[in-house]
N, C-alpha and C positions, 0 to 999 in steps of 0.2 A: 469505560467508554471515552474518557478524556485522554487516554494514554496512547503512546505509540511505542514501537520497539526501543527507541533511544531513551525515552523517559523511563521505561521499565528497566532497561539495562543499567541506568544510573542508580535507580532506587535499589536494585538488587546488588549493587556494588561490583559489577563487572563491566568493563568498557564496551561501548558499542563497536569500537574499532580495535582490533588486536593485531599487532605485528606478528609475523610468522613465528618468531621465537617465543612470543608470549602466550601462544594458544594453549600450551601444556602447563602453564605456571600454576594454575589453581586459584580458588576463590581467596581473596586477601583476608576474608573474615573467617577462614577455616571451615566453611560449610562444604560438606561433601557433595560432589556431583559426578555424574558419569559423562564422559566425553567420547563421542564417536565420529568417525570420518567416513565420507561417502564420495562417490563420483570422482575417483582417483585423487582424493584429497582436496577437492574444490568445495565440498559441502561439509559442514560440521554441525553437530548438535551438542548442547550442554544440558544435562537433565538433572534438576534439583529435586525431582519427585513431583511436587505439585506444579512446578514451573519448568518448561522446556524452552530453550532459546535456539533459534536456527540461524546459522551463519553461512555466508557464501564468500567466495573470492574469485577473481578473474583468472589467476594463475598461481602456481605453488609459492611464488615469492611475494604475492600481493597481500595487503592487509585484509583481515577478516572484517566483514560488515554484517551486522545483525539485520535480518530481513523478516523477522517474525517472532512472536512470543505466544506460547500456548499455555493456558492455565487449565490444569487437569482436574476438573470438578469431581470426576468419578472416584478420585482417591480420597475424597472427604468421607468422614464417617456417615454423613447424611447428605448426599448430593441434593441441591435445590430442585424443587419442582419447576419445570420450565413454564408451566401455565401461570404460576405466580410471578415469575420473572417477566414473562411476556406481558402480562396484564399491567404490571407496574410501568414497564417501558411505554406501553400504549397510553396509559393514564397520563404520563408526562409528555406525550405528544410525539414519541419516536416511532417512526414507521419501520415495520419488520417485513422483509421480503424473503421468500425461499431463495437460497443460493442457487444460481443457474445450474441446471442439470445435476443437482445433488443426488447422490446415490440413495436408494431407498433405505439403507441402513448405514449410519443414522440419518435422521432428518437434520437439515442445516438451514439456518436463517441468518440474514445479515441486517444489521441496524444501519439504515441508509445514512443517517446523520453522521455516523462515525466510521463506517466501513468495518466495524467489528462483527465477527461471525460467531455463532453459537451452534454447537452440535447437541442433538437431543436423542436420547435412546428411544427406539421404536418397539423393543421387545421381541425382536426376531431371533434371539438366541446368540447373536454375535456381539451384542452390546456389553459394555463393562458396567452398566447400571440398569436398574429396573426401568420399564417403559415410562416415558414422560419425564424422566430425570435429566437434568443438564449434565452432559458428559464433559464438555470443555468449551473454553472461550479462546478464540484466536485473534490476535491483533497483528495484522500484516503491515508491511511497509506501505502498501498501496493505501492511499487515503481516499480514493474514489472507488466504489464497488466495481469489480470487474464484470464484463459481460460473459455470456455463456461461452465456454471454450469451443474452439473450432476443431472438435474431435474428428470429424470426417474430412476435414480439409477443404470444405466448400469455399471458404473465404480465401484461403491461400490459392486455390485453383483460379478463382476469379481474378486475383491480383496477378497471377502469372499471365493470364490471358490479356489483361489490361496493359501489362508491361510490354508485351509483344506487339499489341495493337498501336501503341504510340500515344503521345499526349493529345492528339486530335480526337481520340475516341473517348477520353475520360469524361468530359462534361456531359455528353449524351448518356453515358452509362449511369452517372450519378443522378441525372435529371429523372431517370426512370424509377428512382427509388426515393423513399422518404426516410432519409437518414436521421437517426436520433444520436444522442451523445454516445450511447452504448455501441451503436453501429460504427461510429468513427473510432472509438477505442479498439473495437475488435479488428478493424482494418489496420490500425497502427501496430497492434500486437502481431498480426499476421505478417505484415511487411518486415517487422523486426526479426521475426523467425525466419522468413525467407532470406533476408540478408545474411543471417548466420548460416543457413543451410546451403545457399547458392551464392557464394561470394563473387563468382565470376559475373553475376548480373547486378553487382552493387549499384552501379549508376542508375539502372532502371528502378530498383527498390527505393533508392534515395530520392529520385525525382518524384516518384509516386507518393512517397510519404510526405515530402515537402508540399506537394499539391493538395493532398487531403488535409493536412494541417491548415493550409491557407483557406480551403473551403470551409472548414469548421470555424475558423476565426471570422470569416466574412458573414456566415449565417448565424453567428451568435448562439450556436447550439450549446456551447459551454459558457459558464460564468467566466469573467476575465481571468480570475486566479486559477480556475480549473484548466483553461486553455494554456496558460503559462506553464502550469505543472506538466501537462501532456507534452507540450513543446520542448520543455527541458528534458523530459525523460526520453522521448522518441525522436526528436528532431536532431539537427546537426549544427546547433549554434556554437559559437566560441564560448569558452569558460567565462570570459569577461561579460559577454552578452547574457549568459545564464544568470550570473550574479546580479547584474544590473536589473534585468527584467523581473527576477524573483523578488527583489527588494521593493520594486515599484508596484508589484501586484499583491502585496500582503493584504488580505481581506480584514485584518483586525489590527487596531493600533495597540501600542503598549499600554496605554491607559485603559482601553477596553479589556485587555488580558488581565491587568491587575485587579479590575473591578468585577471579574467573573465570580459568581456565587461559589461558596465552599462545597455545596452538595450538587451532584449531577442532576438530582431531581429538580433543582431550581434553575438549571441551564436550559435555555430553549434549544430545540434540535438544530436550528440553523447556526446558533452560536457554537454548538459542539462541532459542527462541520467546519465553521470558519476557524476554530481553534486548531483543529488537526491540520487544516490546509496551511495555516500560518506557520506552524512548526515545520511542516514539510518544505515550504518555500524557504524558510530561514536555513534549514539544513542544506538544501540544494545550493543556496547562495554561498553559504560558508564553505562548501566542498568544491566550489568552482574557483573563481579568481576574483574575490572581492577587492575593490579598491580600498584605500585607507578609510574613507568615510563610511563605506559599507561595513568594514571590519569593526569600526567604533560602534555603529548602530547594532550590529549582531552581538557584540560584547555587552552593550547596554541591555538588550533583551535578556541575555543570559544572566546578568547580575540582578535585574530589577523585576522581572516577571515573577509572579508568585509560583510556588511549586505546583505542577499539574497533578501530582499525586500526593495525598496526605495520608 
């Protein structure tokens, strides 16, 4: 619950970022794994049995980046009972919500404080474990739980219509709806998808996306750090602006990070959320264009924060 893909990548001793020539090099500790490529060489998995890491890259010459880790509990001799795990999470104050539009097999839940998801066997004959057992735990790059997927394209169709209607129609359209944080994220994802699918209308999609981000900021539907995270992911800021804004929006100080309890059971859910968001913003700042002062601060975090996984 305290981890993210980069943390686990480091703990498992394989890098979060691999140059193209390094992808086939192997585990430096001699541990066997199976490596597979998909999507014309733009997706890759590395499977250590109990742990599978997922990688993506923008083009065949780009570095690989880890975008998720799955822990396969069903391979254990005795997979944990989900009811026991869920009861302990709730006892410690963590909210569990069904993953949006999860398939009936298996059941899937997300821990709101950490955006970590768990799959649970339902006993329908397709599961890899008896009913009620934990099948797997997935730690995605996203540190904010994602909304329901736009499977039927309703959101994308609405954005297409808004783009054609022009900026004058946007405020009335939004005023007729009570937008939540999830609604804004769904729109940002839809517009990003449209920009990829219909690049000839890039100017429309960019203008709409910028406008929705500004409305989200003005209405305070996100916490400050969460808005900065969404803005850095989906907006069009310069790398220097991303680095500067992410460092300014860190929701946790280094002293707070160092003083976090050893056990996750002693960590308040909001502290778990702030810890993941802090790591995400530090990573975004590091990968953008940090100035010398920001680089020194990022290095200080890297040197002095206590390990997130023990």
